[in-house]
N, C-alpha and C positions, 0 to 999 in steps of 0.2 A: 579371299581371291574367292574367286568363285567358280573356275576350273582346276584339275590335278594337272594339267601341263602348265601351268603359271606357276605351282608350286614347285613343279618341278625346276623350270627356268630359274626362280630365286635359289634354291639348294644349289645349283651349278654356277651360279653367278659366286656364291659362296664359297667354293670350290676354289674357283678362280681367283678368288682374291686371296686365298690360301697359297697360291702358288702351284696350281693344279696344272700340268701338262698334257695329263690322259684322265678322262673322264668315260666311265662306261656307265649307262643306262640302261635299264631293263624293266621293261614292264611284261606282267603276267596277268592273265585274265583266264580264269580258270571257273566256267560255268559249272561243272560238277561239284569241287569242290565250293563254290559259292564265293571266291576270293579273286580280288583284284591287288596286287602287289606291285611295287613300286620299290626297287632299288637302284640307287646313285653311290657310284664308287669312285674315290680319286687317288691320284698319287700327291695331294698338297701336303703342307706341314705337317696337318692331325693335330690332336689336342690332347691333353694328359686329362687323366680321370676326374679330376675336379672341372675342367670345362667342358666335359662332356655332359657331366649331371646339371650344368646351369644352361646348358646350350636349348633348353626348352623351356625356359623362365623368360616372360616376354619382357622382364626388366634387366635381361642381360645382353650384352650387345660388344663385339669387340671392334665395332666400327666407331670411328670417333665423331662422326657427322650428327648422329644423333643419340638419342639414351636409350633406346629400346629396339627389341629383334623379334619381331613377330614373326618372318617366315616359320620358321621350325614350330612352335608354339601353335600358331594356328593349322600347320600341317596336323600337328598330335591332336588338337583338337577334332579337325576335320575325319580323323580317324576312327578314335575314340567314338563319335558321335554317331557310326555303322557299325561299334562291335569290333573293331580292331586297334591298330597301336602302332607305334613309333617305335624304335631301335635305335641306337647309333653306335658305331664301335669305330675305334678310333686308336690310333698308334704315333705319338710325335714322331717327324720325321720320314712317316712312312704313308699314311695317307687317312681318309675317312670314309667308313662307309653309311649310308642311312638308309635302313628297311621300313617301310611304310605298308601297312596293309590293312584293307577294307572289306566289310562283306559286300559283295558285289551286288546282291537283290535288294540291297537296306536303301529306303526311299530317301533317307540324309544322304547317300552318295553323290557326292560333285560329281559331274560329269568330266571325263578324263579330257575333253579340250583337242584342241588342235594340235597334236604332237609333231604333225611332219613341219608346220608353222615354228614351232618353238626348236625343233632339233636345225631348223635351217638358218633361223636367227642367229643362234649361237657359233654354228659354223661360219656365215658372214662377219659376225661381231669378234670371234676368235680362231683367227686361220691357223695361228700358231699352235693350238690344241688339238690333241688327237681325240677326236670324239667315236665312242664305238655305240651304238644303238640295237639294242636286241628287243623285237616286241614279239609276244609268245601271245597266241588265242587259241583257246582248246585245243592246244598239240599242235597248232600251226606257227610255225619260224619265221620271222623275216629278220634279217641281220645286215645292218650299215655300217661300214666304217671309213672316217676321213683318212684314215692312214694309208690303207688300200687305196682310195680314191686318189690322194696325192700322189701316189708311186703311177699311177695310171697317168695322170694330168701331167706328170713331169714339170716343164717350165709354165706351165698355166696356173695362175694363182688360184685354190679353193675358192679362195672369197670374190673372185670376178662374177659380174652379175650375172652372165650367163651361165655360169656354174650352177649359182645359186638358185636360179630359176629352176634347171634342170633338177638340182636336188630335189627342191621342196615337189615338183612333177614327179618325181622317181618314189620318194617317199610317202606320198598321198596314193600313189596307184599302189603300190605293193602293201600299205596298209589296208586299203581296199580289198586286194586279193585274199587278205585273212579271215576275210569271212568264208571262203570258196575251199577249197580243196585241201588236202591234207600236203603240202608241199613246205618245201624251204626258199627261200629267196636269199640271196645275197648280193651286196654290193660288190 
């Protein structure tokens, strides 16, 4: 995968296949510490300790349609290429947390990609799931929650094309603002 946002999409799809109904995605960019970190936490089925150990093996997968699982191994490789690493914490019947970090200034760091499109696509495809997205860039914080938005929309489906278009624009505008002053934006 050429962009980290596609890795995020892949991991979240794994979460959803594991029955997650609540997914938290957090991205932290810290220029002073020279770190980019991504955390994806879900309330899916979780994994036992043995499965967690196998999860970054490209020849292990729980999927029946193919015999390899490249998502986590490729992400681990991408992080290690920059001096970072990947860690997985999981508890059966509770959920899983995937944390990955990168040296932000490293020449081999893949671009973050279009997180606004990734989040809006996830919402469009999985309206039943509550997504919480937090993006921190050098101390400036943006938070977006579909749970809060669903409450405001009341009877309007969150995957209505007009709502998805609004979500995409809202995310892009507010992620662009993270380059500005030290404020906090929430949906």
